[in-house]
NULUMLUM-863613 format. One record per residue: x, y, z of N, C-alpha, C in turn. Coordinates in steps of 0.2 Angstrom, whole numbers, padded with zeros to 4 digits, always signed. Example, Ala and Ser with C-alpha at 12.3 -4.5 7.8 and 13.67 -1.06 7.14 Angstrom:
+0066-0028+0039+0062-0022+0039+0066-0016+0039
+0064-0011+0035+0068-0005+0036+0064+0000+0039
% end
This chain:
+0004-0006+0000+0000+0000+0000+0004+0006+0000
+0003+0011-0005+0008+0017-0005+0005+0022+0000
+0009+0027+0001+0008+0032+0006+0001+0035+0006
+0000+0037-0001-0007+0041-0002-0013+0036+0000
-0012+0030-0002-0018+0025-0001-0018+0024+0007
-0012+0023+0010-0012+0022+0017-0016+0028+0021
-0014+0034+0019-0017+0040+0022-0024+0040+0021
-0027+0038+0015-0034+0038+0013-0037+0033+0017
-0034+0027+0019-0037+0022+0022-0037+0023+0030
-0033+0028+0032-0033+0029+0040-0040+0032+0042
-0042+0029+0048-0048+0031+0051-0047+0037+0055
-0050+0043+0054-0049+0049+0058-0051+0047+0066
-0047+0049+0070-0048+0048+0077-0052+0054+0080
-0053+0054+0087-0056+0060+0090-0053+0066+0089
-0057+0072+0088-0054+0078+0087-0050+0081+0093
-0044+0083+0093-0040+0085+0098-0039+0093+0098
-0038+0096+0092-0037+0103+0091-0040+0105+0084
-0044+0110+0084-0047+0113+0078-0051+0107+0075
-0048+0105+0068-0051+0099+0065-0047+0093+0065
-0042+0093+0069-0036+0088+0069-0037+0083+0074
-0036+0077+0073-0035+0071+0078-0028+0071+0080
-0027+0067+0085-0020+0067+0088-0014+0066+0083
-0015+0061+0078-0010+0060+0073-0009+0067+0069
-0014+0070+0067-0013+0076+0063-0010+0081+0066
-0012+0082+0073-0009+0087+0077-0002+0086+0078
+0000+0080+0079+0007+0078+0080+0011+0079+0074
+0008+0078+0068+0012+0079+0062+0013+0086+0061
+0008+0090+0063+0008+0098+0062+0013+0101+0066
+0016+0097+0071+0022+0100+0075+0028+0096+0074
+0028+0092+0069+0034+0088+0067+0036+0090+0060
+0042+0094+0059+0044+0097+0053+0045+0092+0048
+0048+0086+0050+0050+0081+0045+0045+0079+0041
+0038+0079+0043+0033+0076+0040+0031+0081+0034
+0033+0087+0034+0031+0092+0029+0038+0095+0025
+0043+0093+0028+0050+0095+0025+0055+0089+0025
+0053+0085+0020+0058+0079+0020+0065+0080+0018
+0067+0086+0016+0074+0088+0014+0077+0091+0020
+0074+0090+0026+0077+0093+0032+0084+0092+0033
+0086+0085+0033+0093+0084+0034+0098+0086+0029
+0096+0086+0023+0100+0089+0017+0101+0097+0019
+0096+0100+0021+0097+0107+0022+0101+0109+0028
+0101+0104+0033+0105+0104+0039+0112+0104+0037
+0114+0099+0033+0121+0098+0030+0123+0104+0026
+0119+0107+0022+0121+0113+0019+0122+0119+0023
+0118+0120+0029+0119+0125+0033+0126+0125+0037
+0128+0119+0038+0135+0118+0041+0140+0119+0036
+0139+0117+0030+0144+0118+0025+0145+0125+0024
+0139+0129+0023+0139+0136+0021+0142+0140+0027
+0141+0138+0033+0144+0141+0039+0151+0141+0039
+0154+0135+0038+0161+0134+0038+0164+0138+0032
+0161+0139+0027+0164+0143+0021+0164+0150+0023
+0158+0152+0026+0158+0159+0028+0163+0161+0034
+0164+0156+0038+0169+0157+0044+0176+0158+0041
+0177+0155+0035+0184+0156+0032+0185+0163+0029
+0179+0166+0027+0179+0172+0024+0179+0178+0029
+0175+0177+0034+0174+0183+0039+0178+0182+0045
+0180+0176+0046+0184+0175+0053+0180+0173+0059
+0184+0171+0064+0180+0169+0070+0177+0175+0073
+0171+0173+0077+0168+0178+0080+0171+0180+0087
+0169+0185+0090+0171+0186+0097+0166+0183+0102
+0169+0180+0107+0164+0176+0111+0164+0180+0118
+0158+0181+0120+0157+0184+0127+0152+0180+0131
+0153+0180+0137+0148+0177+0142+0143+0182+0144
+0137+0180+0144+0132+0184+0147+0129+0181+0153
+0132+0175+0156+0129+0172+0162+0135+0168+0164
+0133+0164+0170+0139+0161+0174+0140+0153+0171
+0135+0150+0167+0136+0144+0165+0139+0143+0158
+0143+0138+0157+0146+0138+0150+0142+0139+0144
+0136+0137+0144+0131+0138+0138+0129+0145+0137
+0130+0149+0143+0127+0156+0142+0133+0161+0139
+0133+0160+0133+0138+0164+0129+0135+0166+0122
+0138+0171+0119+0136+0173+0113+0142+0175+0108
+0141+0173+0102+0146+0175+0097+0144+0181+0093
+0149+0186+0093+0148+0192+0089+0152+0193+0083
+0149+0193+0077+0152+0195+0071+0152+0202+0070
+0158+0205+0070+0158+0213+0069+0159+0215+0062
+0155+0220+0060+0156+0223+0054+0162+0228+0054
+0165+0229+0048+0171+0233+0048+0169+0240+0045
+0162+0240+0043+0160+0246+0039+0158+0252+0044
+0157+0251+0050+0155+0256+0055+0157+0255+0062
+0159+0260+0066+0161+0259+0073+0155+0259+0077
+0150+0261+0075+0144+0262+0079+0138+0260+0075
+0138+0253+0074+0133+0250+0069+0127+0247+0073
+0122+0246+0069+0116+0242+0071+0118+0235+0073
+0114+0232+0077+0115+0225+0080+0109+0221+0079
+0110+0215+0075+0105+0210+0074+0107+0204+0079
+0102+0202+0083+0103+0197+0088+0099+0191+0085
+0102+0185+0084+0099+0180+0081+0098+0174+0086
+0091+0172+0086+0089+0166+0091+0088+0160+0086
+0092+0155+0087+0091+0149+0083+0085+0145+0085
+0083+0141+0080+0078+0136+0082+0081+0129+0083
+0077+0124+0083+0079+0117+0084+0074+0113+0088
+0068+0114+0088+0063+0111+0092+0064+0112+0099
+0067+0117+0101+0069+0118+0108+0075+0113+0111
+0077+0108+0106+0081+0103+0108+0088+0104+0105
+0089+0107+0100+0095+0106+0096+0097+0113+0094
+0103+0113+0091+0106+0120+0088+0111+0123+0093
+0116+0126+0089+0121+0130+0093+0123+0136+0089
+0126+0141+0092+0128+0147+0089+0132+0146+0083
+0137+0142+0083+0142+0141+0078+0139+0138+0072
+0133+0136+0072+0130+0133+0065+0128+0138+0061
+0128+0145+0063+0124+0150+0059+0128+0155+0057
+0135+0154+0056+0139+0159+0053+0137+0162+0046
+0134+0157+0042+0132+0159+0036+0127+0165+0036
+0123+0165+0041+0118+0170+0041+0121+0177+0043
+0126+0177+0047+0129+0183+0049+0133+0187+0043
+0136+0183+0038+0140+0186+0033+0137+0191+0029
+0131+0191+0026+0128+0196+0022+0127+0202+0027
+0125+0202+0033+0123+0207+0037+0130+0211+0039
+0135+0207+0040+0142+0210+0042+0144+0214+0036
+0144+0212+0030+0146+0215+0024+0142+0221+0023
+0136+0221+0025+0132+0227+0023+0132+0232+0029
+0136+0231+0034+0136+0236+0040+0133+0235+0046
+0131+0229+0048+0128+0227+0054+0132+0222+0058
+0133+0223+0065+0135+0217+0069+0130+0212+0070
+0132+0206+0070+0127+0200+0071+0129+0197+0077
+0125+0196+0082+0126+0192+0088+0122+0186+0088
+0125+0180+0089+0121+0174+0088+0122+0171+0095
+0116+0169+0098+0115+0167+0105+0116+0159+0106
+0119+0157+0111+0119+0150+0114+0114+0151+0120
+0111+0145+0121+0107+0145+0127+0105+0138+0129
+0103+0136+0135+0101+0129+0137+0096+0126+0132
+0096+0120+0131+0091+0116+0128+0086+0113+0133
+0080+0112+0130+0074+0110+0135+0076+0103+0138
+0080+0099+0135+0082+0092+0138+0086+0094+0144
+0091+0098+0143+0096+0099+0149+0092+0104+0154
+0087+0107+0152+0083+0111+0157+0077+0107+0161
+0078+0100+0160+0073+0096+0163+0066+0097+0161
+0065+0098+0154+0059+0099+0151+0056+0106+0152
+0059+0111+0155+0056+0117+0156+0058+0122+0151
+0054+0126+0148+0055+0131+0143+0057+0138+0147
+0056+0138+0153+0057+0145+0157+0065+0146+0157
+0069+0142+0158+0077+0144+0158+0079+0146+0151
+0076+0143+0146+0078+0145+0139+0076+0153+0138
+0069+0154+0140+0067+0161+0139+0071+0166+0143
+0072+0164+0149+0076+0168+0154+0083+0170+0151
+0086+0165+0148+0093+0166+0146+0093+0170+0139
+0088+0169+0135+0088+0174+0129+0086+0181+0131
+0082+0182+0136+0080+0189+0138+0087+0192+0141
+0090+0188+0145+0096+0190+0148+0102+0192+0144
+0102+0188+0138+0107+0189+0133+0106+0196+0129
+0099+0197+0128+0097+0203+0125+0099+0209+0129
+0098+0208+0136+0100+0214+0140+0107+0215+0141
+0111+0209+0140+0118+0210+0140+0121+0214+0134
+0118+0212+0128+0120+0216+0122+0118+0223+0123
+0112+0225+0126+0111+0232+0127+0116+0236+0131
+0117+0232+0137+0122+0235+0142+0129+0236+0140
+0131+0231+0135+0138+0231+0133+0140+0232+0126
+0135+0235+0122+0136+0237+0115+0142+0240+0114
+0144+0245+0118+0151+0248+0116+0157+0244+0116
+0156+0238+0119+0162+0234+0119+0164+0231+0112
+0159+0231+0108+0160+0228+0101+0158+0233+0096
+0157+0240+0098+0156+0245+0093+0149+0245+0090
+0144+0242+0095+0137+0242+0093+0133+0248+0095
+0128+0250+0092+0124+0255+0094+0118+0252+0098
+0118+0253+0104+0112+0250+0108+0105+0253+0107
+0105+0259+0103+0099+0262+0101+0096+0259+0095
+0100+0254+0092+0098+0250+0086+0098+0243+0087
+0095+0240+0091+0095+0233+0092+0089+0230+0089
+0090+0224+0085+0085+0221+0082+0085+0213+0083
+0080+0210+0084+0079+0203+0085+0078+0199+0079
+0081+0194+0078+0080+0190+0072+0079+0182+0074
+0074+0179+0072+0073+0172+0074+0070+0167+0069
+0070+0161+0071+0067+0156+0067+0065+0150+0071
+0059+0147+0069+0056+0141+0072+0055+0142+0080
+0058+0137+0084+0057+0137+0091+0061+0143+0094
+0066+0146+0090+0069+0152+0092+0064+0158+0091
+0059+0157+0087+0054+0163+0086+0049+0162+0092
+0048+0156+0095+0044+0156+0101+0048+0160+0107
+0054+0158+0107+0058+0162+0112+0059+0169+0111
+0059+0171+0105+0059+0178+0103+0053+0182+0104
+0047+0178+0103+0041+0181+0105+0040+0182+0112
+0043+0178+0116+0043+0179+0123+0047+0185+0125
+0052+0186+0121+0057+0191+0123+0054+0198+0121
+0051+0199+0115+0048+0205+0113+0042+0207+0117
+0039+0202+0121+0033+0203+0125+0035+0203+0133
+0042+0204+0134+0044+0205+0141+0044+0212+0143
+0042+0212+0150+0042+0219+0153+0049+0221+0155
+0053+0225+0150+0060+0226+0151+0061+0231+0157
+0056+0235+0159+0057+0240+0164+0058+0236+0171
+0056+0230+0171+0058+0226+0177+0065+0225+0178
+0069+0225+0172+0076+0224+0172+0080+0231+0172
+0076+0236+0173+0079+0243+0173+0081+0245+0166
+0078+0242+0161+0079+0244+0154+0073+0247+0151
+0074+0251+0145+0069+0254+0141+0064+0249+0139
+0058+0250+0139+0053+0246+0136+0053+0244+0129
+0056+0249+0125+0058+0248+0118+0065+0247+0117
+0068+0242+0121+0075+0240+0120+0076+0238+0113
+0071+0234+0110+0072+0231+0103+0068+0236+0098
+0072+0238+0093+0068+0243+0089+0065+0240+0083
+0066+0233+0082+0062+0229+0077+0064+0222+0078
+0059+0217+0076+0061+0210+0076+0058+0207+0070
+0062+0202+0067+0059+0198+0062+0059+0191+0064
+0053+0189+0065+0052+0182+0068+0049+0177+0063
+0052+0172+0061+0050+0168+0056+0048+0161+0058
+0042+0158+0056+0040+0151+0057+0040+0149+0064
+0037+0153+0068+0037+0152+0076+0030+0150+0078
+0030+0149+0085+0024+0147+0089+0023+0152+0094
+0017+0155+0095+0015+0160+0099+0010+0159+0104
+0007+0153+0104+0002+0151+0109+0004+0143+0110
+0005+0142+0116+0008+0135+0117+0002+0130+0119
-0004+0132+0119-0010+0127+0120-0010+0121+0115
-0010+0122+0108-0010+0116+0104-0003+0113+0104
+0002+0116+0105+0009+0113+0106+0009+0108+0112
+0006+0110+0117+0005+0106+0123+0001+0100+0122
-0004+0100+0117-0008+0094+0116-0004+0090+0111
+0001+0092+0108+0005+0088+0103+0010+0083+0106
+0013+0079+0102+0018+0075+0105+0024+0078+0107
+0025+0085+0106+0031+0088+0110+0030+0088+0117
+0024+0087+0120+0023+0086+0127+0027+0080+0130
+0030+0076+0125+0034+0070+0128+0041+0072+0130
+0043+0078+0128+0049+0080+0131+0049+0087+0134
+0044+0091+0133+0043+0097+0136+0037+0096+0142
+0039+0098+0148+0035+0097+0154+0030+0103+0155
+0025+0103+0150+0021+0109+0150+0017+0109+0157
+0016+0115+0159+0011+0117+0165+0007+0122+0163
+0002+0123+0167-0003+0129+0166+0001+0136+0166
+0006+0136+0170+0010+0142+0171+0014+0143+0165
+0017+0138+0162+0021+0139+0157+0017+0141+0150
+0011+0137+0150+0007+0139+0144+0005+0146+0144
+0003+0149+0150+0001+0155+0150+0006+0161+0150
+0012+0160+0153+0017+0165+0154+0021+0165+0147
+0022+0159+0144+0026+0159+0138+0022+0158+0132
+0016+0161+0131+0013+0162+0125+0012+0169+0124
+0016+0171+0119+0017+0178+0117+0010+0181+0115
+0006+0177+0112-0001+0180+0110-0005+0183+0116
-0003+0180+0122-0007+0182+0127-0004+0188+0131
+0001+0191+0129+0004+0197+0132+0006+0203+0128
+0001+0204+0123+0003+0209+0118+0003+0216+0121
+0000+0217+0127+0000+0223+0131+0008+0225+0133
+0012+0220+0133+0019+0222+0134+0023+0222+0128
+0020+0222+0122+0024+0223+0116+0025+0230+0114
+0032+0232+0113+0034+0238+0111+0038+0238+0105
+0038+0233+0101+0043+0232+0096+0039+0231+0089
+0041+0234+0084+0038+0233+0077+0040+0226+0075
+0035+0222+0072+0036+0215+0070+0036+0214+0063
+0040+0210+0060+0039+0207+0054+0039+0199+0055
+0033+0196+0053+0032+0189+0055+0031+0186+0048
+0033+0179+0048+0033+0176+0041+0032+0168+0042
+0030+0165+0037+0030+0158+0036+0030+0156+0029
+0032+0150+0027+0032+0147+0021+0025+0143+0019
+0023+0143+0013+0017+0140+0011+0018+0132+0011
+0024+0129+0012+0025+0122+0013+0027+0120+0020
+0026+0125+0024+0026+0123+0032+0020+0119+0034
+0020+0117+0040+0015+0113+0043+0009+0118+0044
+0003+0115+0043-0003+0119+0044-0003+0123+0051
-0001+0120+0056-0001+0124+0062+0004+0130+0063
+0010+0129+0060+0015+0134+0059+0013+0140+0055
+0009+0138+0050+0006+0144+0046+0001+0147+0050
-0004+0143+0053-0009+0146+0057-0006+0151+0063
-0002+0148+0066+0001+0151+0072+0004+0158+0070
+0007+0159+0065+0010+0165+0062+0004+0170+0060
-0001+0167+0056-0006+0171+0054-0010+0174+0060
-0012+0170+0065-0016+0172+0070-0012+0177+0075
-0005+0176+0075-0001+0181+0079-0001+0188+0076
+0000+0188+0069+0000+0194+0066-0007+0198+0066
-0012+0194+0066-0019+0197+0066-0020+0200+0073
-0018+0196+0078-0019+0199+0085-0015+0205+0086
-0008+0205+0084-0004+0211+0085-0007+0217+0082
-0010+0216+0075-0013+0222+0072-0019+0224+0075
-0023+0219+0078-0029+0221+0081-0028+0225+0088
-0022+0223+0091-0020+0227+0097-0018+0234+0095
-0018+0236+0089-0015+0242+0086-0008+0243+0086
-0004+0238+0086+0003+0238+0086+0006+0236+0079
+0012+0238+0077+0014+0237+0070+0016+0230+0069
+0014+0227+0064+0016+0220+0062+0015+0219+0054
+0020+0217+0051+0020+0215+0044+0020+0208+0043
+0016+0205+0039+0016+0198+0038+0018+0196+0031
+0024+0192+0031+0027+0190+0024+0025+0182+0023
+0024+0180+0017+0022+0173+0016+0027+0171+0010
+0031+0166+0012+0036+0163+0007+0033+0158+0003
+0031+0160-0003+0027+0155-0008+0032+0150-0010
+0030+0143-0009+0034+0138-0011+0040+0136-0006
+0040+0139+0000+0046+0137+0004+0043+0133+0010
+0047+0128+0012+0046+0124+0018+0049+0128+0024
+0049+0125+0030+0051+0128+0036+0058+0129+0036
+0062+0125+0033+0070+0126+0033+0072+0130+0028
+0069+0129+0022+0070+0134+0016+0069+0141+0018
+0064+0142+0022+0063+0149+0024+0069+0152+0027
+0073+0149+0032+0079+0151+0035+0084+0153+0030
+0085+0149+0025+0090+0151+0020+0089+0158+0017
+0083+0160+0016+0082+0166+0013+0084+0172+0017
+0086+0171+0024+0088+0176+0028+0096+0178+0026
+0099+0173+0023+0106+0174+0022+0107+0177+0015
+0102+0180+0012+0102+0183+0006+0099+0190+0006
+0103+0195+0004+0100+0202+0004+0094+0203+0000
+0093+0198-0005+0088+0198-0010+0082+0193-0008
+0084+0189-0003+0079+0184-0001+0073+0187+0003
+0068+0183+0004+0062+0186+0008+0064+0189+0014
+0067+0185+0019+0069+0187+0025+0075+0191+0026
+0080+0190+0022+0086+0194+0022+0084+0201+0020
+0080+0202+0015+0078+0209+0013+0074+0212+0018
+0069+0209+0021+0065+0212+0026+0069+0214+0032
+0073+0209+0035+0077+0211+0041+0082+0216+0040
+0085+0216+0034+0090+0222+0033+0087+0228+0032
+0081+0229+0028+0078+0235+0028+0075+0237+0035
+0073+0233+0039+0071+0235+0045+0077+0238+0049
+0083+0235+0048+0088+0238+0052+0091+0244+0049
+0089+0246+0043+0091+0252+0040+0097+0251+0036
+0099+0245+0033+0105+0244+0029+0103+0245+0022
+0108+0247+0019+0107+0249+0011+0109+0242+0007
+0104+0240+0004+0104+0234+0000+0107+0236-0007
+0112+0232-0009+0115+0234-0016+0110+0233-0021
% end
């Protein structure tokens, strides 16, 4: 029996979320089901980052916290001594990824006059299933960049957040953080480009991701950016690809609509024909969907 026949023969189970049964919801939060070239793109990301590293050189490494994982890589531009700063939060289903894998994203920004900061942070497995330490570390890293921008020639008044996948969940929690509690300006981030993220944890909690994330009512409430738009003071660019899972598309559409309904600036970009991982590649291209959007938001001159 081929895949199409098997899918047609499957009996739909009880509805768990919207019109989806458990298997459909699980598939909607499993990228490999909708992006079978995931591993190929992962290998390409590592190869492209190695090549970019040979061209732009090693980043400067700084610690923003006391544990070994609490570090960040800074790729400095040579075009300006007081340059805008892009802070990248990587994805990986909250389980995977490291700053060193994303040098290829930094290169075009550096060449056009921006510093790029790539964050490392704990993964959910090492955090004993909690997302709170991940969010806390990303927020603290952003605060460190603001307070220490002069150390690497960055302009603290021009900080921008850039993210992908589960990194966009963490970024959503960051742009909806009350920065005044940390003694920082509420508009610490002048813009954010969030791609392919999750902004309400309720359906995620119902999916098979709950096998490794120990969701609680507090976690669902506090770490769902959709529910804290009163704390949002950052203009957003939100995006998804048309070949992403139906839930990742819906999450972004709903978040963009909610932000706009709250009277706050949000632009929605749709990558026609791109899956989840292909969307990230467009960030490394000044003429790509995400690259152009993020660079224009940062005020960089695209050739």
